[in-house]
KEBA-920765 format. One record per residue: residue number from 0; residue in one letter; x, y, z of N, C-alpha, C, O in turn. Coordinates in nm, 3 decimals. Atoms other than C-alpha are relative to their C-alpha. Example, Ala and Ser with C-alpha at 12.3 -4.5 7.8 and 13.67 -1.06 7.14 Angstrom:
<nodes>
lodren,gugu,nx,ny,nz,cax,cay,caz,cx,cy,cz,ox,oy,oz
0,a,0.089,-0.119,0.000,1.230,-0.450,0.780,0.090,0.120,0.000,0.194,0.118,0.066
1,s,-0.082,-0.119,-0.006,1.367,-0.106,0.714,-0.077,0.109,0.073,-0.026,0.220,0.090
</nodes>
This chain:
<nodes>
lodren,gugu,nx,ny,nz,cax,cay,caz,cx,cy,cz,ox,oy,oz
0,m,-0.088,0.052,0.101,-7.040,-0.742,8.847,-0.055,0.034,-0.138,-0.175,0.023,-0.163
1,r,0.042,-0.043,0.134,-7.048,-0.624,8.486,-0.008,-0.114,-0.100,-0.071,-0.097,-0.205
2,g,0.001,0.111,0.094,-6.997,-0.964,8.319,0.127,-0.080,0.011,0.219,-0.046,0.086
3,d,-0.115,0.090,-0.003,-6.751,-1.242,8.257,0.080,0.011,-0.129,0.024,0.008,-0.239
4,v,-0.092,0.001,0.113,-6.449,-1.220,8.031,0.089,-0.122,0.019,0.163,-0.133,0.116
5,i,-0.077,0.124,-0.006,-6.293,-1.557,7.960,0.111,0.008,-0.105,0.084,0.029,-0.223
6,f,-0.117,-0.012,0.087,-5.943,-1.554,7.813,0.063,-0.135,-0.030,0.067,-0.223,0.056
7,d,-0.099,0.101,0.030,-5.732,-1.804,7.632,0.129,0.050,0.066,0.136,0.168,0.100
8,l,-0.123,-0.042,-0.067,-5.380,-1.795,7.782,0.113,0.028,-0.099,0.156,0.143,-0.115
9,d,-0.115,-0.015,0.089,-5.103,-1.857,7.527,-0.041,0.065,-0.130,-0.136,0.022,-0.196
10,g,0.031,-0.073,0.122,-5.104,-1.614,7.238,-0.102,0.110,0.022,-0.122,0.195,-0.065
11,t,0.099,-0.101,-0.034,-5.369,-1.403,7.410,0.053,0.090,0.111,0.052,0.212,0.098
12,l,-0.057,-0.075,-0.113,-5.213,-1.298,7.741,0.152,-0.015,0.006,0.223,0.081,0.036
13,v,-0.143,0.031,-0.012,-4.871,-1.464,7.730,0.055,-0.042,-0.137,-0.004,-0.124,-0.206
14,d,-0.069,0.040,0.122,-4.634,-1.486,7.435,0.095,-0.114,0.037,0.211,-0.092,0.071
15,s,-0.075,0.118,-0.044,-4.516,-1.838,7.507,0.091,-0.057,-0.108,0.163,-0.154,-0.083
16,c,-0.082,0.053,0.109,-4.345,-1.890,7.172,0.149,-0.003,0.039,0.216,-0.104,0.019
17,g,-0.141,-0.005,-0.039,-4.005,-1.780,7.305,0.035,-0.104,0.104,0.142,-0.164,0.100
18,v,-0.020,0.101,-0.104,-4.041,-2.006,7.608,0.009,-0.138,-0.064,0.101,-0.215,-0.034
19,c,0.003,0.132,0.065,-4.131,-2.307,7.391,0.126,-0.023,-0.084,0.185,-0.131,-0.080
20,v,-0.120,0.013,0.083,-3.846,-2.242,7.148,0.123,-0.021,0.088,0.209,-0.103,0.054
21,e,-0.115,0.016,-0.088,-3.598,-2.208,7.435,0.006,-0.140,0.060,0.113,-0.201,0.066
22,i,0.004,0.135,-0.058,-3.710,-2.534,7.596,0.036,-0.104,-0.105,0.117,-0.194,-0.079
23,l,-0.027,0.096,0.107,-3.706,-2.724,7.266,0.144,0.009,-0.049,0.205,-0.093,-0.082
24,t,-0.140,-0.018,0.039,-3.366,-2.577,7.174,0.091,-0.070,0.102,0.192,-0.129,0.065
25,g,-0.075,0.071,-0.103,-3.237,-2.711,7.507,-0.006,-0.150,-0.019,0.093,-0.220,0.002
26,m,0.012,0.144,0.027,-3.371,-3.055,7.420,0.092,-0.040,-0.115,0.159,-0.143,-0.109
27,l,-0.085,0.028,0.115,-3.192,-3.041,7.085,0.148,0.004,0.040,0.226,-0.084,0.002
28,r,-0.139,-0.016,-0.042,-2.869,-2.920,7.242,0.045,-0.119,0.085,0.156,-0.169,0.069
29,d,-0.035,0.110,-0.089,-2.877,-3.193,7.508,0.021,-0.132,-0.073,0.091,-0.220,-0.023
30,r,-0.020,0.126,0.075,-2.896,-3.464,7.243,0.101,0.018,-0.113,0.119,-0.071,-0.195
31,g,-0.105,-0.023,0.098,-2.622,-3.306,7.029,-0.049,0.023,-0.141,0.026,0.003,-0.237
32,s,0.058,-0.022,0.132,-2.852,-3.220,6.741,0.046,0.133,-0.058,0.066,0.230,0.015
33,t,-0.035,-0.125,0.068,-2.754,-2.958,6.485,-0.124,0.069,-0.055,-0.114,0.177,-0.113
34,h,0.126,-0.060,0.047,-3.120,-2.890,6.400,-0.025,0.129,0.078,-0.005,0.134,0.199
35,t,0.033,-0.127,-0.066,-3.222,-2.530,6.474,-0.147,0.034,-0.024,-0.209,-0.013,-0.120
36,i,0.139,-0.041,0.007,-3.562,-2.375,6.531,-0.006,0.149,-0.033,0.058,0.230,0.033
37,d,0.022,-0.140,0.037,-3.666,-2.052,6.359,-0.113,0.054,0.087,-0.228,0.012,0.071
38,p,0.105,-0.051,-0.089,-3.855,-1.853,6.627,-0.118,0.062,-0.075,-0.233,0.048,-0.032
39,a,0.111,-0.061,0.076,-4.058,-1.662,6.368,-0.086,-0.108,-0.064,-0.209,-0.097,-0.064
40,g,0.074,0.109,0.061,-4.156,-1.981,6.188,-0.073,-0.086,0.101,-0.171,-0.153,0.068
41,a,0.063,0.080,-0.105,-4.246,-2.145,6.519,-0.135,0.055,0.043,-0.219,-0.018,0.095
42,r,0.121,-0.064,-0.051,-4.524,-1.896,6.592,-0.128,-0.066,-0.049,-0.223,-0.081,0.027
43,f,0.125,0.054,0.053,-4.780,-2.055,6.363,-0.033,-0.137,0.058,-0.147,-0.182,0.045
44,l,0.027,0.131,-0.059,-4.744,-2.390,6.543,-0.050,0.008,0.145,-0.090,-0.093,0.202
45,m,0.032,-0.014,-0.142,-4.824,-2.250,6.888,-0.144,-0.035,0.034,-0.172,-0.071,0.149
46,s,0.140,0.029,-0.033,-5.201,-2.306,6.860,-0.048,-0.130,-0.064,-0.168,-0.151,-0.078
47,h,0.038,0.127,0.065,-5.194,-2.648,6.691,0.015,-0.121,0.090,0.018,-0.234,0.042
48,g,-0.014,0.112,-0.093,-5.155,-2.859,7.003,0.146,-0.032,0.028,0.232,-0.018,-0.058
49,g,-0.136,0.026,-0.044,-4.848,-2.959,7.199,0.073,-0.106,-0.079,0.190,-0.089,-0.111
50,a,-0.068,0.110,0.070,-4.776,-3.285,7.019,0.049,0.043,-0.138,0.162,0.013,-0.176
51,r,-0.041,-0.045,0.134,-4.771,-3.128,6.673,0.111,0.104,0.010,0.208,0.098,-0.065
52,m,-0.102,-0.104,-0.015,-4.572,-2.825,6.791,0.136,-0.062,0.031,0.234,-0.032,-0.036
53,v,-0.126,0.061,-0.041,-4.306,-3.035,6.963,0.059,-0.083,-0.113,0.178,-0.073,-0.143
54,s,-0.047,0.087,0.107,-4.283,-3.286,6.680,0.057,0.079,-0.117,0.166,0.049,-0.166
55,e,-0.046,-0.077,0.116,-4.253,-3.029,6.402,0.121,0.087,0.031,0.209,0.102,-0.053
56,l,-0.114,-0.086,-0.032,-4.014,-2.799,6.586,0.127,-0.080,0.029,0.237,-0.032,0.003
57,l,-0.119,0.085,-0.017,-3.782,-3.084,6.684,0.046,-0.056,-0.135,0.162,-0.097,-0.149
58,g,-0.035,0.040,0.135,-3.790,-3.182,6.317,0.060,-0.140,-0.007,0.008,-0.233,0.053
59,p,-0.060,0.133,0.017,-3.559,-3.468,6.221,0.054,-0.059,0.131,0.086,-0.178,0.136
60,s,-0.047,0.050,-0.129,-3.448,-3.496,6.584,-0.112,-0.056,0.086,-0.087,-0.105,0.196
61,c,0.114,0.052,-0.076,-3.797,-3.596,6.697,0.001,-0.152,-0.004,0.015,-0.213,-0.110
62,r,0.006,0.146,-0.011,-3.817,-3.952,6.820,-0.146,-0.041,0.010,-0.218,-0.033,-0.090
63,d,0.141,0.034,-0.022,-4.149,-4.068,6.965,-0.073,0.128,0.041,-0.044,0.184,0.147
64,p,0.066,-0.128,-0.028,-4.384,-3.763,6.952,-0.062,0.009,0.139,-0.052,0.113,0.204
65,e,0.063,-0.006,-0.132,-4.573,-3.854,7.271,0.104,0.009,0.111,0.086,0.084,0.207
66,q,-0.106,-0.009,-0.100,-4.254,-3.911,7.469,0.070,0.136,-0.004,0.108,0.190,0.099
67,e,-0.061,-0.133,0.014,-4.108,-3.587,7.330,-0.088,0.105,0.068,-0.037,0.196,0.134
68,l,0.092,-0.095,-0.064,-4.420,-3.400,7.446,0.011,-0.010,0.151,0.010,0.092,0.220
69,q,-0.014,0.018,-0.145,-4.384,-3.548,7.795,0.131,0.062,0.050,0.134,0.124,0.156
70,e,-0.129,-0.061,-0.038,-4.016,-3.444,7.807,-0.009,0.152,-0.005,0.041,0.221,0.084
71,f,0.020,-0.144,0.012,-4.108,-3.096,7.686,-0.076,0.054,0.121,-0.036,0.154,0.181
72,r,0.081,-0.048,-0.114,-4.373,-3.059,7.957,0.076,-0.012,0.131,0.063,0.074,0.218
73,r,-0.082,0.012,-0.121,-4.136,-3.188,8.225,0.095,0.118,0.011,0.111,0.177,0.118
74,r,-0.093,-0.114,0.000,-3.884,-2.923,8.125,-0.075,0.132,0.021,-0.024,0.223,0.088
75,y,0.081,-0.122,-0.017,-4.160,-2.659,8.107,-0.032,0.019,0.148,-0.033,0.132,0.198
76,r,0.031,-0.009,-0.143,-4.251,-2.739,8.469,0.119,0.055,0.079,0.100,0.119,0.183
77,d,-0.120,-0.051,-0.066,-3.892,-2.657,8.565,0.039,0.140,-0.046,0.126,0.204,0.013
78,y,-0.032,-0.130,0.060,-3.886,-2.339,8.354,-0.074,0.111,0.074,-0.188,0.090,0.119
79,r,0.066,-0.114,-0.063,-3.965,-2.000,8.505,-0.036,0.101,-0.110,0.052,0.163,-0.169
80,t,0.047,-0.094,0.103,-4.177,-1.790,8.267,0.014,0.142,0.053,-0.045,0.175,0.156
81,p,-0.023,-0.136,-0.051,-4.064,-1.427,8.304,-0.123,0.089,-0.024,-0.197,0.068,-0.120
82,p,0.110,-0.094,0.021,-4.317,-1.144,8.346,0.007,0.069,-0.136,-0.096,0.112,-0.189
83,e,-0.017,-0.063,0.131,-4.174,-1.002,8.022,-0.066,-0.081,-0.112,-0.080,-0.032,-0.223
84,a,0.069,0.081,0.101,-4.349,-1.288,7.839,-0.144,0.046,-0.021,-0.207,0.006,-0.119
85,l,0.134,-0.056,0.022,-4.679,-1.103,7.886,0.005,0.089,-0.123,0.103,0.161,-0.145
86,f,0.007,-0.094,0.111,-4.787,-0.924,7.572,-0.012,0.142,0.056,-0.067,0.161,0.164
87,p,0.008,-0.138,-0.048,-4.755,-0.545,7.603,-0.145,0.040,0.030,-0.235,0.013,-0.049
88,g,0.131,-0.051,-0.037,-5.050,-0.390,7.783,-0.090,-0.098,0.074,-0.196,-0.059,0.122
89,v,0.086,0.100,-0.063,-5.185,-0.714,7.929,-0.023,0.030,0.147,-0.138,0.031,0.193
90,f,0.016,-0.025,-0.144,-5.119,-0.633,8.295,-0.090,0.121,0.024,-0.181,0.116,0.107
91,a,0.083,-0.120,-0.017,-5.266,-0.285,8.263,-0.143,-0.024,-0.042,-0.236,0.024,0.022
92,g,0.135,0.029,0.047,-5.563,-0.412,8.066,-0.078,-0.085,0.098,-0.196,-0.059,0.123
93,l,0.067,0.083,-0.100,-5.643,-0.682,8.321,-0.035,0.081,0.124,-0.141,0.063,0.183
94,t,0.026,-0.086,-0.115,-5.615,-0.425,8.598,-0.123,0.086,-0.025,-0.210,0.096,0.061
95,r,0.115,-0.086,0.033,-5.860,-0.191,8.423,-0.130,-0.080,-0.004,-0.233,-0.035,0.047
96,m,0.121,0.082,0.009,-6.106,-0.470,8.352,-0.048,-0.043,0.138,-0.167,-0.036,0.168
97,r,0.035,0.042,-0.136,-6.097,-0.600,8.709,-0.056,0.119,0.079,-0.157,0.107,0.148
98,d,0.046,-0.119,-0.071,-6.132,-0.247,8.848,-0.138,0.048,-0.048,-0.212,0.109,0.027
99,a,0.129,-0.040,0.056,-6.431,-0.188,8.618,-0.112,-0.098,0.038,-0.228,-0.075,0.006
100,g,0.101,0.091,-0.050,-6.609,-0.486,8.775,-0.023,-0.125,-0.082,-0.120,-0.197,-0.059
101,f,0.013,0.124,0.077,-6.557,-0.764,8.522,0.061,-0.115,0.079,0.161,-0.098,0.149
102,r,-0.057,0.121,-0.058,-6.499,-1.118,8.646,0.081,-0.067,-0.111,0.032,-0.087,-0.222
103,l,-0.094,0.052,0.101,-6.199,-1.270,8.464,0.034,-0.146,0.028,0.051,-0.187,0.143
104,s,-0.034,0.142,-0.009,-6.120,-1.635,8.393,0.090,-0.038,-0.117,0.104,0.037,-0.214
105,i,-0.084,0.054,0.108,-5.888,-1.846,8.178,-0.053,-0.137,-0.039,-0.090,-0.219,0.045
106,c,0.035,0.129,0.059,-5.978,-2.135,7.948,0.108,-0.034,-0.101,0.116,0.031,-0.206
107,s,-0.116,0.031,0.083,-5.671,-2.300,7.793,0.017,-0.149,-0.017,-0.018,-0.227,0.073
108,n,-0.037,0.140,0.020,-5.563,-2.631,7.642,0.131,-0.036,0.071,0.161,-0.153,0.089
109,k,-0.126,0.025,-0.071,-5.229,-2.591,7.823,-0.032,-0.079,0.128,-0.133,-0.052,0.192
110,p,0.027,0.076,-0.121,-5.205,-2.842,8.110,-0.026,0.091,0.121,0.035,0.197,0.137
111,q,0.043,-0.080,-0.115,-5.367,-2.715,8.431,0.116,0.052,0.083,0.121,0.171,0.116
112,d,-0.111,-0.043,-0.085,-5.045,-2.707,8.634,0.086,0.105,-0.069,0.138,0.195,-0.003
113,l,-0.080,-0.100,0.073,-4.863,-2.513,8.360,-0.076,0.132,-0.012,-0.014,0.238,-0.010
114,c,0.080,-0.123,-0.003,-5.151,-2.262,8.339,0.021,0.072,0.133,0.045,0.193,0.137
115,e,-0.014,-0.060,-0.132,-5.127,-2.206,8.711,0.140,0.056,0.024,0.153,0.167,0.074
116,s,-0.135,-0.050,-0.023,-4.748,-2.175,8.721,0.031,0.119,-0.091,0.097,0.214,-0.048
117,t,-0.025,-0.111,0.092,-4.739,-1.948,8.414,-0.066,0.129,0.050,-0.005,0.235,0.047
118,t,0.067,-0.122,-0.049,-4.997,-1.707,8.559,0.064,0.049,0.130,0.073,0.169,0.152
119,q,-0.070,-0.040,-0.123,-4.819,-1.709,8.897,0.132,0.070,-0.033,0.161,0.178,0.018
120,q,-0.133,-0.052,0.031,-4.475,-1.650,8.748,-0.003,0.133,-0.074,0.086,0.215,-0.058
121,t,0.010,-0.126,0.073,-4.591,-1.369,8.520,-0.073,0.107,0.081,-0.085,0.221,0.036
122,g,0.061,-0.098,-0.089,-4.775,-1.199,8.808,-0.145,0.035,-0.031,-0.192,0.141,0.009
123,i,0.139,-0.032,0.034,-5.131,-1.220,8.673,-0.102,-0.095,0.063,-0.222,-0.076,0.043
124,a,0.093,0.100,-0.056,-5.283,-1.514,8.867,-0.110,0.064,0.084,-0.224,0.018,0.082
125,h,0.097,-0.061,-0.091,-5.457,-1.285,9.114,-0.119,0.066,-0.071,-0.219,0.097,-0.007
126,f,0.109,-0.062,0.074,-5.675,-1.136,8.840,-0.115,-0.098,-0.026,-0.227,-0.054,-0.053
127,f,0.095,0.099,0.051,-5.860,-1.462,8.772,-0.074,-0.073,0.110,-0.015,-0.122,0.206
128,d,0.084,0.076,-0.092,-6.150,-1.617,8.957,0.007,-0.149,-0.028,-0.011,-0.230,0.063
129,k,-0.006,0.141,0.038,-6.110,-1.943,8.767,0.103,-0.015,-0.111,0.105,0.062,-0.207
130,i,-0.097,0.037,0.103,-5.825,-2.096,8.567,-0.023,-0.147,-0.031,-0.006,-0.233,0.055
131,v,0.024,0.137,0.042,-5.911,-2.408,8.370,0.092,-0.032,-0.117,0.091,0.035,-0.220
132,g,-0.089,0.049,0.105,-5.650,-2.593,8.167,-0.027,-0.146,-0.027,-0.119,-0.205,0.029
133,g,0.015,0.139,0.037,-5.611,-2.934,8.016,0.034,-0.093,0.115,0.119,-0.063,0.199
134,a,-0.025,0.103,-0.101,-5.621,-3.243,8.235,-0.061,-0.131,-0.048,-0.143,-0.132,-0.140
135,e,0.056,0.131,0.031,-5.698,-3.614,8.218,-0.152,0.005,0.011,-0.206,0.051,0.112
136,g,0.146,0.002,0.000,-6.063,-3.659,8.126,-0.066,0.127,-0.050,-0.188,0.133,-0.059
137,r,0.054,-0.124,0.054,-6.104,-3.308,7.989,0.032,0.006,-0.149,0.149,0.007,-0.187
138,a,-0.024,-0.011,0.144,-6.151,-3.288,7.613,0.052,0.140,-0.032,-0.001,0.238,0.020
139,p,-0.056,-0.131,0.033,-5.938,-3.007,7.464,-0.091,0.080,-0.092,-0.178,0.026,-0.160
140,k,0.069,-0.085,0.097,-6.076,-2.710,7.276,0.032,-0.053,-0.139,0.146,-0.094,-0.163
141,p,0.126,-0.073,0.000,-6.265,-2.691,7.045,-0.117,-0.072,0.066,-0.229,-0.021,0.060
142,a,0.108,0.060,-0.078,-6.470,-2.939,7.252,-0.041,0.099,0.109,0.043,0.178,0.154
143,p,0.048,-0.101,-0.095,-6.684,-2.740,7.500,0.039,-0.025,0.145,0.010,0.059,0.231
144,d,-0.024,0.040,-0.139,-6.557,-2.918,7.815,0.067,0.108,0.085,0.017,0.142,0.192
145,l,-0.077,-0.097,-0.079,-6.302,-2.661,7.932,-0.080,0.128,0.022,-0.082,0.182,0.133
146,l,0.080,-0.122,-0.012,-6.525,-2.362,7.862,-0.117,-0.021,0.095,-0.148,0.068,0.175
147,e,0.112,0.031,-0.091,-6.818,-2.528,8.041,0.050,-0.004,0.145,-0.019,0.044,0.235
148,l,-0.055,0.003,-0.136,-6.594,-2.592,8.345,0.025,0.141,0.054,0.001,0.167,0.172
149,v,-0.021,-0.139,-0.043,-6.501,-2.223,8.355,-0.133,0.063,0.040,-0.146,0.117,0.149
150,m,0.129,-0.066,-0.026,-6.860,-2.102,8.332,-0.069,-0.060,0.122,-0.126,0.015,0.202
151,q,0.059,0.063,-0.118,-6.985,-2.356,8.589,0.075,0.042,0.126,0.015,0.066,0.231
152,g,-0.082,-0.031,-0.116,-6.694,-2.275,8.820,-0.023,0.138,0.058,-0.004,0.159,0.177
153,v,0.025,-0.136,-0.049,-6.782,-1.907,8.843,-0.149,0.035,0.000,-0.187,0.145,0.039
154,g,0.143,-0.027,0.005,-7.157,-1.940,8.794,-0.038,0.101,-0.107,-0.131,0.180,-0.088
155,a,0.023,-0.097,0.107,-7.147,-1.744,8.468,-0.120,-0.041,-0.086,-0.146,-0.159,-0.108
156,r,0.108,0.021,0.097,-7.446,-1.706,8.238,0.053,0.034,-0.138,0.126,0.131,-0.154
157,r,-0.048,-0.022,0.137,-7.382,-1.728,7.863,-0.023,0.143,-0.047,0.063,0.203,-0.113
158,e,0.034,-0.133,0.050,-7.553,-1.397,7.799,0.086,0.111,0.061,0.083,0.225,0.015
159,s,-0.086,-0.103,-0.061,-7.303,-1.218,8.024,0.149,-0.028,-0.024,0.234,0.035,0.038
160,c,-0.140,0.039,0.025,-6.984,-1.379,7.883,0.048,0.044,-0.137,-0.029,0.056,-0.232
161,i,-0.069,-0.008,0.128,-6.737,-1.303,7.610,0.127,-0.084,0.011,0.181,-0.104,0.120
162,f,-0.123,0.079,0.003,-6.441,-1.514,7.503,0.104,0.077,-0.080,0.076,0.126,-0.189
163,v,-0.110,-0.072,0.064,-6.107,-1.355,7.414,0.110,-0.100,-0.032,0.161,-0.168,0.057
164,g,-0.104,0.093,0.040,-5.856,-1.556,7.214,0.079,0.051,-0.118,0.060,0.164,-0.163
165,d,-0.092,-0.044,0.105,-5.596,-1.546,6.942,0.001,-0.091,-0.121,0.083,-0.073,-0.211
166,s,-0.012,0.097,0.109,-5.672,-1.832,6.707,-0.136,-0.043,-0.053,-0.240,-0.014,0.005
167,e,0.120,0.058,0.058,-5.922,-2.004,6.485,-0.064,-0.099,0.096,-0.187,-0.109,0.101
168,l,0.049,0.095,-0.100,-5.956,-2.269,6.755,-0.083,0.073,0.107,-0.190,0.026,0.145
169,d,0.073,-0.078,-0.100,-6.062,-2.004,7.008,-0.131,0.053,-0.058,-0.234,0.052,0.010
170,y,0.123,-0.046,0.065,-6.311,-1.860,6.762,-0.102,-0.115,-0.008,-0.221,-0.093,0.018
171,a,0.091,0.113,0.015,-6.459,-2.208,6.704,-0.070,-0.033,0.132,-0.190,-0.060,0.132
172,i,0.063,0.034,-0.127,-6.519,-2.273,7.074,-0.099,0.109,0.041,-0.206,0.078,0.093
173,a,0.093,-0.108,-0.033,-6.678,-1.931,7.125,-0.126,-0.009,-0.086,-0.238,0.003,-0.037
174,r,0.114,0.011,0.092,-6.898,-1.972,6.818,-0.091,-0.115,0.041,-0.213,-0.099,0.049
175,d,0.080,0.117,-0.036,-7.010,-2.320,6.920,-0.073,0.017,0.133,-0.179,-0.041,0.153
176,a,0.063,-0.025,-0.130,-7.089,-2.199,7.273,-0.098,0.117,-0.006,-0.169,0.143,0.091
177,g,0.089,-0.114,0.013,-7.281,-1.898,7.141,0.048,0.123,0.074,-0.033,0.207,0.116
178,l,-0.056,-0.116,-0.070,-7.044,-1.647,7.301,0.059,0.099,-0.099,0.115,0.059,-0.200
179,p,-0.073,-0.099,0.082,-6.926,-1.320,7.149,0.150,-0.027,0.012,0.198,-0.075,0.115
180,f,-0.143,0.032,0.005,-6.560,-1.348,7.050,0.079,0.126,-0.034,0.040,0.203,-0.122
181,v,-0.094,-0.108,0.029,-6.276,-1.094,7.057,0.132,-0.064,-0.041,0.189,-0.142,0.036
182,l,-0.125,0.056,0.051,-5.970,-1.182,6.845,0.116,0.094,0.031,0.114,0.211,-0.007
183,m,-0.123,-0.075,-0.023,-5.631,-1.066,6.967,0.092,-0.031,-0.118,0.146,-0.141,-0.128
184,t,-0.067,0.024,0.127,-5.455,-1.026,6.634,0.151,-0.015,0.013,0.216,-0.055,-0.084
185,y,-0.144,0.017,-0.015,-5.102,-1.029,6.777,0.039,-0.142,0.035,0.158,-0.173,0.045
186,g,-0.027,0.136,-0.045,-5.133,-1.396,6.875,0.044,-0.094,-0.108,0.124,-0.057,-0.195
187,y,-0.051,0.107,0.084,-5.089,-1.719,6.686,-0.096,-0.044,-0.110,-0.082,-0.155,-0.162
188,a,0.095,0.037,0.106,-5.376,-1.718,6.436,0.072,-0.010,-0.135,0.171,0.058,-0.160
189,e,-0.055,0.012,0.133,-5.302,-1.826,6.083,-0.056,0.109,-0.089,-0.021,0.116,-0.207
</nodes>
C-alpha cells in the first residue's frame, strides 16, 4: 500500500448543492411558499453545517431550524443521488488512485447513513475502505473525532496520510491533525 488518502465527501467528490436545493425547494413548494432559492448563491452555504444551510436557504419560510433540518434529512434519505452529481473526473481519479495502491477513505460531517447511501447511489462506495460520517456522540469537524475514527478504522499512520477537501473547515481539521492537505478548488470554499 502506498498510503492513505482521506476525502471529504460533499464539495470534494459529490456536488450536493443541486440535491440540497431540490430537496429544500420541494419543502417550500409543499408548504405553498413563494420563496425561491438561488442555486449559485446556495453554494457558499454547503460547508457551513446542515442547520445553517437549511435555515438560510428556507429563508422567511423557515420555522424551527432543528425541525427543518430533521425534515430535510428525512427527505434526503428518500432522495436518490444520481451518479451525475459526482464532480467531473472523480470516478476516474478514484479508479487511478485505487489501482496505484492507495487506500481511500471518507471523513464527512454528513450523517453516516447519508454518506453511505450517497456513495452507493453515485457508484463510488466500493472504492473506500472506511466511510465515517456524523452520528450521535461524534463531534463534527473541525473536532478531530471523525478523522481519528477513519485513521483508527483502517490502521493508518499520520505520516502516510493526506486529507483532501474543499473548504476552510477541511483545511482546519487537516492542519490540526498534522496531515498534508489538498484543496479541491471547485468545491464550496469561501
